[in-house]
C-alpha positions as CSV (number, residue, x, y, z in Angstrom):
1,X,-15.2,-23.4,12.4
2,X,-15.7,-21.2,9.3
3,X,-19.2,-20.2,10.3
4,X,-18.2,-19.5,13.9
5,X,-15.3,-17.3,12.7
6,X,-17.6,-15.5,10.2
7,X,-20.3,-14.8,12.8
8,X,-17.7,-13.6,15.3
9,X,-16.2,-11.2,12.8
10,X,-19.6,-9.9,11.7
11,X,-20.7,-9.2,15.3
12,X,-17.3,-7.5,16.0
13,X,-17.7,-5.2,13.0
14,X,-21.3,-4.5,13.8
15,X,-20.5,-3.6,17.4
16,X,-17.6,-1.3,16.3
17,X,-20.0,0.5,14.0
18,X,-23.0,0.8,16.4
19,X,-21.1,1.5,19.6
20,X,-20.4,5.2,19.0
21,X,-24.2,5.8,18.5
22,X,-25.1,3.9,21.6
23,X,-22.5,5.7,23.7
24,X,-23.7,9.1,22.4
25,X,-27.3,8.3,23.2
26,X,-26.4,7.2,26.7
27,X,-24.3,10.4,27.2
28,X,-27.3,12.6,26.5
29,X,-29.9,10.6,28.3
30,X,-30.5,13.7,30.6
31,X,-29.2,16.9,28.9
32,X,-27.3,19.3,31.1
33,X,-29.8,22.0,30.2
34,X,-32.6,20.0,31.9
35,X,-30.6,20.1,35.2
36,X,-30.1,23.9,34.8
37,X,-33.8,24.4,34.3
38,X,-34.7,22.6,37.5
39,X,-32.2,24.8,39.4
40,X,-33.6,28.0,38.0
41,X,-37.2,27.0,38.8
42,X,-36.2,26.2,42.3
43,X,-34.5,29.7,42.5
44,X,-37.8,31.3,41.4
45,X,-39.6,29.4,44.1
46,X,-37.0,30.7,46.7
47,X,-37.5,34.3,45.5
48,X,-41.3,34.0,46.1
49,X,-40.7,32.4,49.5
50,X,-38.2,35.1,50.5
51,X,-40.6,37.8,49.4
52,X,-43.5,36.4,51.4
53,X,-41.3,36.3,54.5
54,X,-40.2,39.9,54.0
55,X,-36.6,39.0,53.6
56,X,-36.3,40.8,50.3
57,X,-38.3,43.8,48.9
58,X,-40.7,43.6,46.0
59,X,-38.2,45.6,43.8
60,X,-35.4,43.2,44.6
61,X,-37.7,40.2,44.0
62,X,-38.7,41.6,40.6
63,X,-35.0,42.1,39.7
64,X,-34.2,38.6,40.7
65,X,-37.2,37.2,38.7
66,X,-36.0,39.0,35.5
67,X,-32.4,37.8,35.9
68,X,-33.5,34.2,36.6
69,X,-36.0,34.5,33.7
70,X,-33.2,35.3,31.3
71,X,-31.3,32.3,32.5
72,X,-34.4,30.1,32.1
73,X,-34.8,31.3,28.5
74,X,-31.2,30.6,27.7
75,X,-31.3,27.2,29.3
76,X,-34.6,26.3,27.5
77,X,-33.0,27.2,24.2
78,X,-30.0,25.0,25.0
79,X,-32.4,22.2,26.1
80,X,-34.3,22.3,22.8
81,X,-31.0,22.2,20.9
82,X,-29.7,19.2,22.9
83,X,-33.0,17.5,22.4
84,X,-32.8,18.0,18.6
85,X,-29.2,16.7,18.6
86,X,-30.3,13.7,20.7
87,X,-33.1,12.9,18.3
88,X,-30.7,13.2,15.3
89,X,-28.3,10.9,17.0
90,X,-31.0,8.4,17.6
91,X,-32.1,8.6,14.0
92,X,-28.6,8.1,12.7
93,X,-28.1,5.2,15.0
94,X,-31.3,3.6,13.7
95,X,-30.3,4.3,10.1
96,X,-26.8,2.8,10.8
97,X,-28.4,-0.3,12.2
98,X,-30.8,-0.6,9.2
99,X,-28.0,-0.1,6.7
100,X,-25.8,-2.6,8.6
101,X,-28.6,-5.1,8.6
102,X,-29.2,-4.7,4.9
103,X,-25.5,-5.1,4.1
104,X,-25.1,-8.3,6.3
105,X,-28.3,-9.7,4.9
106,X,-27.4,-8.8,1.3
107,X,-23.9,-10.3,1.7
108,X,-25.4,-13.5,3.0
109,X,-27.9,-13.7,0.1
110,X,-25.2,-13.1,-2.4
111,X,-22.9,-15.7,-0.9
112,X,-25.8,-18.2,-0.7
113,X,-26.5,-17.6,-4.4
114,X,-23.0,-17.7,-5.9
115,X,-20.8,-19.1,-3.1
116,X,-20.5,-22.6,-1.7
117,X,-21.9,-22.5,1.9
118,X,-22.3,-26.2,2.0
119,X,-18.7,-27.0,1.1
120,X,-16.8,-28.5,4.1
121,X,-13.5,-27.1,5.3
122,X,-10.7,-28.3,3.0
123,X,-7.4,-29.3,4.5
124,X,-4.3,-29.3,2.4
125,X,-4.6,-33.0,1.8
126,X,-8.2,-32.6,0.5
127,X,-7.1,-29.7,-1.8
128,X,-4.4,-31.8,-3.3
129,X,-6.8,-34.7,-3.8
130,X,-9.2,-32.4,-5.5
131,X,-6.5,-31.0,-7.8
132,X,-5.5,-34.5,-8.8
133,X,-9.1,-35.4,-9.5
134,X,-9.5,-32.3,-11.6
135,X,-6.3,-33.2,-13.5
136,X,-7.6,-36.7,-14.2
137,X,-11.0,-35.5,-15.3
138,X,-9.7,-33.1,-18.0
139,X,-11.6,-33.2,-21.3
140,X,-10.1,-34.8,-24.3
141,X,-8.9,-32.6,-27.1
142,X,-11.9,-33.5,-29.3
143,X,-14.4,-32.8,-26.5
144,X,-12.7,-29.5,-25.5
145,X,-12.7,-28.4,-29.2
146,X,-16.3,-29.4,-29.6
147,X,-17.3,-27.4,-26.5
148,X,-15.9,-24.2,-27.9
149,X,-18.2,-21.5,-29.4
150,X,-17.9,-21.0,-33.1
151,X,-14.6,-19.4,-33.9
152,X,-15.0,-15.7,-34.8
153,X,-13.6,-14.7,-38.2
154,X,-9.9,-13.7,-38.0
155,X,-8.3,-10.7,-39.6
156,X,-9.2,-10.4,-43.3
157,X,-6.0,-10.6,-45.4
158,X,-5.6,-8.4,-48.5
159,X,-6.5,-9.9,-51.9
160,X,-2.9,-10.7,-52.8
161,X,-2.2,-12.6,-49.5
162,X,-5.6,-14.3,-49.8
163,X,-4.6,-15.6,-53.2
164,X,-1.2,-16.8,-51.9
165,X,-3.0,-18.6,-49.0
166,X,-5.3,-20.3,-51.5
167,X,-2.4,-21.4,-53.6
168,X,-0.5,-22.6,-50.5
169,X,-3.5,-24.7,-49.3
170,X,-3.9,-26.2,-52.7
171,X,-0.2,-27.0,-53.0
172,X,-0.1,-28.7,-49.6
173,X,-3.2,-30.7,-50.4
174,X,-1.5,-32.1,-53.5
175,X,1.9,-32.6,-51.7
176,X,0.9,-33.7,-48.2
177,X,4.5,-34.4,-47.1
178,X,5.9,-31.0,-48.2
179,X,7.7,-30.0,-45.1
180,X,8.3,-26.4,-46.2
181,X,4.7,-26.0,-47.3
182,X,3.3,-27.4,-44.1
183,X,5.6,-25.1,-42.0
184,X,4.4,-22.0,-43.9
185,X,0.8,-23.2,-43.8
186,X,0.8,-23.7,-40.0
187,X,2.4,-20.3,-39.4
188,X,0.1,-18.3,-41.7
189,X,-3.1,-20.1,-40.6
190,X,-2.2,-19.1,-37.0
191,X,-1.6,-15.5,-38.0
192,X,-5.0,-15.4,-39.6
193,X,-6.6,-16.8,-36.4
194,X,-7.4,-20.2,-38.0
195,X,-6.3,-22.1,-34.9
196,X,-7.8,-25.5,-35.9
197,X,-6.3,-25.2,-39.4
198,X,-2.9,-24.3,-37.9
199,X,-3.1,-27.2,-35.5
200,X,-3.9,-29.7,-38.3
201,X,-1.1,-28.3,-40.4
202,X,1.4,-28.5,-37.6
203,X,0.3,-32.1,-36.8
204,X,0.8,-33.1,-40.4
205,X,4.2,-31.4,-40.4
206,X,5.3,-33.5,-37.4
207,X,4.1,-36.6,-39.2
208,X,6.0,-35.6,-42.4
209,X,9.2,-35.0,-40.4
210,X,9.0,-38.2,-38.5
211,X,11.9,-38.6,-36.2
212,X,13.4,-35.4,-37.5
213,X,10.6,-33.4,-35.7
214,X,12.1,-31.0,-33.2
215,X,11.1,-30.1,-29.6
216,X,10.0,-26.7,-31.0
217,X,7.7,-28.5,-33.5
218,X,6.0,-30.5,-30.7
219,X,5.8,-27.5,-28.4
220,X,4.2,-25.4,-31.1
221,X,1.6,-28.1,-31.8
222,X,0.8,-28.2,-28.1
223,X,0.3,-24.5,-28.1
224,X,-2.1,-24.7,-31.1
225,X,-4.0,-27.5,-29.4
226,X,-4.3,-25.5,-26.2
227,X,-5.7,-22.5,-28.2
228,X,-8.1,-24.7,-30.0
229,X,-9.3,-26.2,-26.7
230,X,-10.1,-22.7,-25.3
231,X,-6.9,-22.5,-23.2
232,X,-7.2,-25.9,-21.6
233,X,-4.1,-28.1,-21.8
234,X,-5.7,-31.5,-22.6
235,X,-4.1,-34.9,-22.1
236,X,-3.2,-34.9,-25.8
237,X,-1.6,-31.5,-25.7
238,X,0.3,-32.5,-22.5
239,X,1.7,-35.5,-24.4
240,X,3.1,-33.2,-27.0
241,X,4.6,-31.0,-24.3
242,X,6.2,-34.1,-22.7
243,X,7.6,-35.1,-26.1
244,X,9.1,-31.7,-26.6
245,X,10.8,-31.9,-23.1
246,X,12.2,-35.3,-23.9
247,X,13.8,-33.9,-27.0
248,X,14.9,-30.7,-25.3
249,X,14.4,-30.2,-21.6
250,X,15.2,-26.5,-22.0
251,X,12.6,-25.7,-24.6
252,X,11.0,-22.6,-23.1
253,X,7.5,-23.0,-24.6
254,X,7.2,-26.5,-23.2
255,X,8.5,-25.5,-19.8
256,X,6.0,-22.6,-19.8
257,X,3.1,-24.9,-20.7
258,X,4.1,-27.4,-17.9
259,X,3.8,-24.6,-15.4
260,X,0.5,-23.5,-16.9
261,X,-0.8,-27.1,-16.7
262,X,-0.1,-27.2,-13.0
263,X,-1.6,-23.8,-12.4
264,X,-4.7,-24.7,-14.3
265,X,-5.2,-27.8,-12.1
266,X,-4.9,-26.0,-8.7
267,X,-1.2,-26.8,-8.1
268,X,0.6,-23.4,-7.8
269,X,3.1,-25.2,-5.6
270,X,4.2,-27.1,-8.7
271,X,3.8,-24.3,-11.2
272,X,5.9,-21.9,-9.2
273,X,9.3,-23.6,-9.3
274,X,8.9,-24.3,-13.0
275,X,8.1,-20.7,-13.9
276,X,10.6,-19.2,-11.4
277,X,13.4,-21.3,-13.1
278,X,12.2,-20.3,-16.6
279,X,12.1,-16.7,-15.5
280,X,15.8,-17.0,-14.5
281,X,16.8,-18.8,-17.7
282,X,15.1,-16.7,-20.4
283,X,15.9,-13.2,-21.5
284,X,13.4,-10.4,-20.4
285,X,12.3,-10.0,-24.0
286,X,11.1,-13.6,-24.3
287,X,7.3,-13.7,-24.6
288,X,7.3,-16.5,-22.0
289,X,9.3,-14.4,-19.6
290,X,6.9,-11.5,-20.1
291,X,3.8,-13.7,-19.6
292,X,5.3,-15.3,-16.4
293,X,6.5,-11.9,-15.0
294,X,2.9,-10.7,-15.0
295,X,1.7,-13.4,-12.6
296,X,4.7,-14.9,-10.9
297,X,4.3,-13.0,-7.6
298,X,0.6,-14.1,-7.3
299,X,1.7,-17.7,-8.0
300,X,4.5,-17.4,-5.5
301,X,2.1,-16.3,-2.8
302,X,-0.3,-19.1,-3.6
303,X,2.6,-21.5,-3.4
304,X,3.6,-20.4,0.1
305,X,6.5,-18.2,-1.1
306,X,5.2,-14.7,-0.2
307,X,8.8,-13.3,0.1
308,X,9.7,-14.3,-3.5
309,X,11.2,-11.5,-5.5
310,X,11.4,-11.9,-9.3
311,X,14.8,-11.3,-10.9
312,X,15.5,-7.7,-11.6
313,X,16.8,-7.7,-15.2
314,X,17.7,-4.7,-17.3
315,X,15.0,-5.5,-19.8
316,X,15.4,-3.9,-23.3
317,X,12.7,-1.7,-24.6
318,X,9.4,-3.6,-24.5
319,X,5.7,-3.1,-23.7
320,X,4.8,-0.6,-21.1
321,X,3.0,-1.4,-17.8
322,X,-0.4,-0.8,-19.2
323,X,0.2,-3.2,-22.1
324,X,1.6,-5.9,-19.7
325,X,-1.5,-5.5,-17.4
326,X,-3.7,-5.9,-20.5
327,X,-1.8,-9.1,-21.4
328,X,-2.2,-10.5,-17.9
329,X,-6.0,-10.2,-18.3
330,X,-6.1,-12.0,-21.6
331,X,-7.2,-15.5,-22.3
332,X,-4.4,-17.9,-23.4
333,X,-5.6,-17.6,-27.0
334,X,-5.6,-13.8,-26.8
335,X,-2.2,-13.8,-25.2
336,X,-0.7,-16.0,-27.9
337,X,-2.1,-13.5,-30.5
338,X,-0.7,-10.6,-28.5
339,X,2.8,-12.2,-28.4
340,X,2.7,-12.8,-32.1
341,X,1.5,-9.3,-32.8
342,X,4.4,-7.9,-30.8
343,X,6.9,-10.0,-32.7
344,X,5.4,-8.8,-36.0
345,X,5.6,-5.2,-34.9
346,X,9.2,-5.6,-34.0
347,X,10.0,-7.2,-37.3
348,X,8.1,-4.5,-39.3
349,X,10.0,-1.7,-37.5
350,X,13.4,-3.4,-38.0
351,X,12.6,-3.9,-41.7
352,X,11.5,-0.3,-42.3
353,X,13.6,1.7,-39.8
354,X,16.5,-0.6,-38.9
355,X,17.6,-1.3,-35.4
356,X,20.4,-2.2,-33.0
357,X,22.0,-5.7,-33.0
358,X,20.3,-6.4,-29.7
359,X,16.9,-5.7,-31.3
360,X,17.7,-8.1,-34.1
361,X,18.9,-10.7,-31.6
362,X,15.6,-10.2,-29.7
363,X,13.6,-10.8,-32.9
364,X,15.5,-14.1,-33.6
365,X,15.0,-15.2,-30.0
366,X,11.3,-14.5,-30.1
367,X,10.8,-16.4,-33.3
368,X,12.7,-19.3,-31.9
369,X,10.5,-19.3,-28.8
370,X,7.4,-19.3,-31.1
371,X,8.8,-22.2,-33.0
372,X,9.0,-20.3,-36.2
373,X,12.5,-21.7,-37.0
374,X,12.5,-21.2,-40.7
375,X,11.6,-17.5,-40.4
376,X,14.1,-17.2,-37.6
377,X,16.8,-18.6,-39.9
378,X,15.8,-16.0,-42.6
379,X,16.1,-13.2,-40.1
380,X,19.4,-14.5,-38.8
381,X,20.8,-14.5,-42.4
382,X,19.5,-11.0,-42.9
383,X,21.1,-9.7,-39.7
384,X,24.4,-11.4,-40.6
385,X,24.3,-9.6,-43.9
386,X,23.5,-6.2,-42.3
387,X,26.3,-6.4,-39.7
388,X,28.8,-8.4,-41.7
389,X,31.4,-5.6,-41.4
390,X,30.9,-5.2,-37.6
391,X,32.2,-8.3,-35.8
392,X,31.3,-6.9,-32.4
393,X,27.8,-6.3,-33.5
394,X,27.4,-9.9,-34.6
395,X,28.1,-11.3,-31.1
396,X,24.5,-10.9,-29.6
397,X,23.0,-12.0,-32.9
398,X,25.0,-15.2,-33.0
399,X,24.3,-15.8,-29.4
400,X,20.5,-15.4,-30.0
401,X,20.8,-17.8,-33.0
402,X,22.5,-20.4,-30.9
403,X,20.0,-20.1,-28.1
404,X,17.1,-20.5,-30.7
405,X,18.8,-23.7,-32.0
406,X,19.7,-22.3,-35.4
407,X,23.4,-23.0,-34.9
408,X,25.5,-25.4,-32.8
């Protein structure tokens, strides 16, 4: 069926392109000037015949020959012009046919090389089965990490920070169950782009916390594992996501990753309701909200919901359209770094220039989404101190802290 449809469409397009040339050639099969020339020649013959019969005088015959001769010259010029036009039309028709043939042949060669001409038609049932098979055949975490190219060096810290990192690593090595040290180590290794080291530190942190490990801890570990696997949510990373959802079904990072898992495995119909609900539940400044907003309409279309309209929220100041388009084209690892960079820029601006209560609340919410609970608590304390004399200003800050899980 596919090939019949493709051939029919190709022939239809070819006919639409070539038909004007064929019709033009048919219209000028006998130029009008050729008919005029025959008439004028016949008139010259009649003049000679009338002269021989004595019907007209030699003077009248000469006058008629001159007049008809002028008409013959004019008709001959028009005939030559129409012949040139006809020849050009034929050349253009041939050129159009050649170009069309090259395009059709080239398209077929490209498709035969990079397409899948031998794949059978896939009904919905077959597509679902293929998605399930892809889901079951995912690489393990170890295999996915081993398949990644060598990690490029991350940003080089200044000498003072490098010395602090060395001290922190050595301290954690001597105190493997130091919760605070492991928390800082995971966070700072991630900031330096050391994804594997961040994953290992976060895994050790969860082991050290035991049953006290939070949903944010497990979701953050799943994020590090996904980055280390090149963006693939492996079975091991999925287990961490599921553990996070068991502890907190509303954890935004875990919900985002569940939707991403379904999208990765060819099930936009499952990803769409998860992401659409998360888009409704999270504030516009949330990094997960921003990541989803960039692709939700495409996911909705693939899920059979072409009329879906994302919620129109009055988003606070954030990245412009070009920045969001760039984020949409990033890999999951690049997007994670992008989100962290945005949060760091907001924190730097608030620390140097100050900001509104809503901006402080946005920073607390973003840190909570990233799972950086300790730093979120520090920012919360700082914001409370700054706005301690403005009870109304504290309301959005306290609401953000509650949403991030810092308060009851």
